[in-house]
N, C-alpha and C positions, 0 to 999 in steps of 0.2 A: 636798149637794155638800161637798167638803173645806173650802171657804171658810165655808159656813154652820156646819159642825162646829167649825172653828177659832174663829169669832166667838162661837159659843155657849159654847165652852170658856172663852174670855176673859171673857165676860159672867158666867158662873157663878162665876168666881174674882175678880170685881171689877176685872178688868184693862180699862183703857180702850183698846180697839183703835182705831187711827187709819189711815185709808186716804188715800193721796195721788194726786190726779189728775195724770197725766203726759202720755202720748203718745196719748191717745184723746180724741175729742170729748167735751165736757162732758155732753151729753145721754146718751151711752152710759155714762159713769161714773156719772152721777146715777141712771140707771135701775137699774144694778147695786146701788148703795148703797140705793136705795129698796126694791128687791126683797129685799135682805138684811135690812133693817130690818123689813120686813113678815114675813118668815119667822121672825125672832127676837122679834117682837112688841114692838119698841122704836121710839121716835120719833127719838132722837138718837144712837144707837149702832149701828154703829160711827161714830166721829167722822171729820171730814175734816181732813186736814192741808192747809191752804189755801196754795197756792203760785201767786201771780199770774203769775209768769214762765213757768210751765209751759203756760199758755194760748197762749203764742206758738208753741209747738211744733206746734199744730194750727190756727194762724191764727185764734184766737178771742180776740184781745187786747181786744176790746170788752166781753167778759163779766165779768171779775173784779170790776170796781167795782160793777156791779149785783148780783152774787152776794154780795159782802161786805156790802152794805147790806141784803140780803134774808135770808140764812141766819141762823138763830138762833145766838147766840153759844155756846150749849151744844153745838152741832153742830161747832164749830171747835175742834180740839185744839191747834192752833198755827198761826202764820202764818210762812211762809218768806220771807225777804228776800234776793232776788238780782235781777240785772238781765239783760235780753236785748237784744241789738242786732245788726243785720246778720247774722242767722243763727247767733249764738253767745251763750252765757252769758258775762257779763263777769267779770273778776277782782275787781271792786269794785262795791259798790252805788253807783249814780250815775244820771244821766238816761239814758233809753233808751226802749224800747217800753212798759215798765210805768210807768204814771202813779203814782209813789210818793207824790206830794203828795196826790192824790185818795184813795189808800188810807189814808195816814196820817190824813187828815181824817176819813174814815169810821170808822176805828178809835177816834179820839178822841171823835167825836160819839156813838158807841155805847158808850163807856166800856169798851172791850175791855181786860181785864186778864190775859189768858192769855199763854202763852209766845210769844216770837218767836224765830226761828232764823235767825241770820245765816249764810246758805249761800254761802260764798265758796270758789271753786276754790283748792285747795292749791297753792302754789308756794313757792319759797324766800323770797318776800316776804310771807308770810301775815300776819305781825303788822302790817306797814305797810298791807296791804290791809284788814285788820279795822279798824285805826284810821281809815283813810280812809272806810270804809263806815259805821262808827259816827258819824263826824263828819257825813256826809251825812244819815243817819237823824235824828240829833239836830238838825241844821239845819232839818229840815222843820217842826219845832215853830214856828219863827219865821215860816214862810210860811203857816201855817194859822190 
């Protein structure tokens, strides 16, 4: 398949391909990633761009904490930080459907030192939104 060919091309060149779960149930996404890994003969490539808020799009909000605790850290290329509430992604990272306190705690307990990506919707207030989002994320350290 074109995806296997592309993933193999990346692997041959030392490129770390990352796939992001979005609008499909986790089991469907994981089956595709597992099949791709099997065909490539790898355990952790391609990696997963882990975005807990995307689970809300398929009503699987209960899964990301368990998965973050279970997936090997080498499988996770980065963690996206954004919030979802009342059917929409928010302009700032804050309280909402994603339990960021729980996610932060798991990342700390597991000594995650990979990239985080502050995924904030662009508006004319982007710098203020990023500042508020960083303040929220930094404040989680006090509660964990």
